C-alpha positions as CSV (number, residue, x, y, z in Angstrom):
1,N,8.0,21.1,-6.6
2,R,10.7,21.9,-4.0
3,G,13.5,20.7,-6.5
4,M,13.4,17.0,-4.8
5,D,15.9,15.0,-7.0
6,E,14.1,11.6,-6.4
7,I,10.6,10.9,-5.7
8,Y,9.7,7.5,-4.5
9,T,6.0,7.7,-3.6
10,V,2.9,10.0,-3.3
11,A,0.1,9.5,-0.8
12,I,-3.1,11.6,-0.7
13,G,-5.3,11.8,2.2
14,N,-6.3,15.0,4.3
15,A,-3.3,16.4,2.8
16,W,-0.6,15.4,-0.1
17,F,2.4,13.4,1.3
18,M,5.6,12.6,-0.8
19,K,8.5,10.4,0.0
20,T,11.8,11.6,-1.4
21,K,15.4,10.5,-1.4
22,A,17.1,11.8,2.0
23,P,20.8,12.6,2.4
24,T,21.2,9.9,5.1
25,A,21.6,6.2,3.6
26,Y,18.6,4.0,3.8
27,Y,16.2,7.0,4.9
28,A,13.4,9.0,3.0
29,D,12.3,12.3,3.7
30,I,8.3,12.6,4.1
31,N,7.1,16.1,2.8
32,R,3.8,17.4,3.0
33,S,1.5,19.8,0.9
34,D,-1.7,21.5,2.2
35,N,-2.3,23.2,-1.4
36,Q,-2.5,20.5,-3.9
37,G,1.3,20.2,-4.5
38,A,2.0,24.0,-5.1
39,T,4.4,24.2,-2.0
40,W,5.9,21.4,0.2
41,T,7.3,21.4,3.7
42,K,9.5,18.4,5.0
43,V,7.8,17.0,8.1
44,G,9.8,13.8,8.9
45,T,11.9,11.1,7.9
46,S,11.4,7.3,7.2
47,P,13.5,4.3,7.6
48,G,13.7,2.7,4.0
49,L,10.1,1.3,4.2
50,S,8.5,1.1,0.4
51,S,4.7,1.9,0.5
52,L,3.3,4.9,2.0
53,V,-0.4,5.4,2.0
54,A,-2.7,8.0,3.9
55,C,-5.9,7.0,5.6
56,G,-7.9,9.8,7.2
57,Q,-5.5,11.4,9.9
58,F,-2.9,8.4,9.8
59,L,0.0,7.7,7.5
60,F,0.9,4.0,6.9
61,E,4.0,2.5,5.6
62,A,5.0,-1.1,4.9
63,G,8.2,-2.8,3.7
64,Y,11.8,-3.6,4.8
65,D,13.1,-1.6,7.6
66,Y,16.9,-1.2,6.7
67,V,17.7,0.5,10.1
68,A,15.9,-2.4,12.1
69,K,16.7,-4.9,9.5
70,Q,13.3,-6.6,9.4
71,N,9.9,-6.2,7.8
72,A,7.6,-3.8,9.4
73,V,4.1,-1.9,9.1
74,K,4.3,1.5,10.6
75,V,1.8,4.2,11.3
76,S,2.1,8.0,12.0
77,S,-0.6,10.1,13.5
78,D,1.6,13.3,13.1
79,S,2.0,13.7,9.3
80,G,5.3,11.4,9.3
81,R,7.2,13.2,12.3
82,T,7.2,10.1,14.2
83,W,6.7,6.5,13.4
84,S,5.7,3.5,15.6
85,A,5.6,-0.3,14.4
86,L,2.2,-1.9,14.5
87,Q,1.8,-5.3,16.0
88,T,0.0,-6.6,13.1
89,G,-0.5,-10.2,14.1
90,I,0.8,-11.4,10.6
91,S,2.7,-14.3,12.0
92,D,4.9,-14.8,8.9
93,L,5.6,-11.0,8.4
94,P,9.3,-11.6,9.0
95,D,9.2,-14.2,6.0
96,L,7.3,-12.2,3.5
97,T,8.8,-10.4,0.5
98,L,7.7,-6.7,1.1
99,A,10.2,-4.9,-0.7
100,S,7.8,-4.7,-3.7
101,S,4.8,-4.8,-1.4
102,S,1.7,-3.1,-2.3
103,L,0.0,-1.2,0.5
104,V,-3.4,0.5,-0.2
105,A,-6.1,2.2,1.9
106,G,-9.5,2.9,0.9
107,G,-12.7,3.5,3.0
108,S,-11.8,2.0,6.4
109,I,-9.7,-0.7,5.1
110,L,-5.9,-1.3,4.6
111,A,-4.8,-3.9,2.4
112,L,-1.0,-5.4,2.2
113,G,0.1,-7.5,-0.7
114,S,3.2,-9.5,-0.5
115,R,4.6,-12.9,-1.3
116,D,5.4,-15.8,1.1
117,L,8.5,-18.2,1.3
118,L,6.9,-20.3,-1.6
119,N,6.6,-17.0,-3.9
120,R,2.9,-17.3,-3.5
121,S,0.8,-14.1,-3.5
122,V,-0.7,-13.4,-0.2
123,L,-3.2,-10.5,0.9
124,D,-3.6,-9.1,4.5
125,V,-6.6,-6.8,5.3
126,S,-7.1,-4.8,8.1
127,K,-10.6,-3.1,9.2
128,N,-9.4,-1.0,12.2
129,N,-6.4,1.2,10.9
130,G,-3.9,-1.6,11.2
131,T,-4.6,-2.8,14.8
132,S,-5.5,-6.3,13.4
133,W,-5.1,-8.2,10.1
134,T,-6.9,-11.0,8.5
135,R,-5.3,-13.0,5.8
136,A,-7.6,-13.0,2.6
137,S,-8.7,-16.2,0.9
138,L,-7.5,-15.8,-2.6
139,P,-8.3,-18.2,-5.6
140,A,-6.0,-21.1,-6.5
141,N,-2.9,-20.1,-8.3
142,C,-3.7,-16.4,-8.1
143,S,-0.7,-14.2,-8.5
144,I,-1.3,-10.4,-7.8
145,N,0.0,-7.8,-10.0
146,S,-1.7,-4.8,-8.3
147,I,-4.4,-4.0,-5.5
148,A,-6.6,-0.9,-5.6
149,P,-9.6,-0.2,-3.0
150,I,-12.9,1.2,-4.0
151,G,-14.5,2.4,-0.8
152,N,-14.5,-0.8,1.4
153,N,-14.2,-3.0,-1.6
154,I,-10.9,-4.6,-3.0
155,V,-9.9,-4.9,-6.7
156,L,-7.0,-7.1,-7.7
157,A,-5.3,-7.2,-10.9
158,T,-3.9,-10.7,-11.3
159,T,-2.5,-13.1,-13.9
160,N,-6.1,-14.4,-14.1
161,G,-7.9,-11.1,-14.6
162,L,-9.7,-8.7,-12.3
163,L,-11.1,-9.9,-9.3
164,L,-13.4,-7.9,-6.9
165,S,-14.1,-8.6,-3.2
166,R,-17.1,-6.9,-1.3
167,D,-16.3,-8.7,1.9
168,Y,-12.8,-7.7,2.8
169,G,-11.1,-10.6,0.9
170,T,-13.2,-13.6,1.9
171,T,-14.7,-14.2,-1.5
172,W,-13.9,-13.1,-4.8
173,S,-15.8,-12.5,-8.3
174,A,-14.4,-12.0,-11.7
175,V,-14.9,-8.6,-13.1
176,G,-13.7,-6.5,-16.1
177,G,-15.6,-7.7,-19.2
178,G,-14.1,-6.4,-22.4
179,L,-10.7,-6.2,-21.5
180,R,-8.4,-7.5,-24.2
181,T,-6.1,-9.6,-21.8
182,P,-6.5,-11.4,-18.5
183,A,-3.1,-10.3,-17.3
184,I,-3.5,-6.8,-16.2
185,A,-0.5,-5.4,-14.7
186,Q,-1.6,-2.4,-12.7
187,I,-4.9,-0.8,-11.6
188,Y,-5.5,2.6,-10.4
189,T,-8.8,3.9,-8.8
190,C,-10.3,7.4,-9.0
191,M,-13.6,8.1,-7.1
192,R,-15.4,5.0,-8.0
193,T,-13.7,4.3,-11.3
194,V,-11.2,1.6,-12.2
195,L,-8.3,2.2,-14.4
196,A,-6.6,-1.0,-15.7
197,V,-3.0,-1.0,-17.8
198,D,-2.0,-4.1,-19.4
């Protein structure tokens, strides 16, 4: 590593990207590696947004922008050197709790999990690199702990167990038979394998 003293998040796409603490308050450095983490180069900065994902040639961020003082979803097409805010069409974006949001990318989709003013889980899905978003239909009393993509499918870890959607969040089916507890705290995907942590 480059001796980075605080790592916020890592994103893997066409290259590896790592967000680390920057010397300027409310900003983070964006670092890129083209050799699986052997060496890193700072390529840009980011104004405090919490999530970072790579999808093809794009980087995406979501969270609270401490500089603009508002929630935002942003995209970079130049490895994090410059960023532009997406006009998401998510009408309640200013009111959502995104500080602990989960933005994931897989296949051709982006999925953004957050909480509304009533502290209910909401999930917004984009099939076109963030140009437009659709609010997913979640089961009643479903509280999302974690989100993971498998290709164009979405897996949710919820307080009611693991849920799978094969149609961009329109319908859901229960999966994960054999797990000791329905309340899964975190899920990860590697290739087409799901890892669950309770």
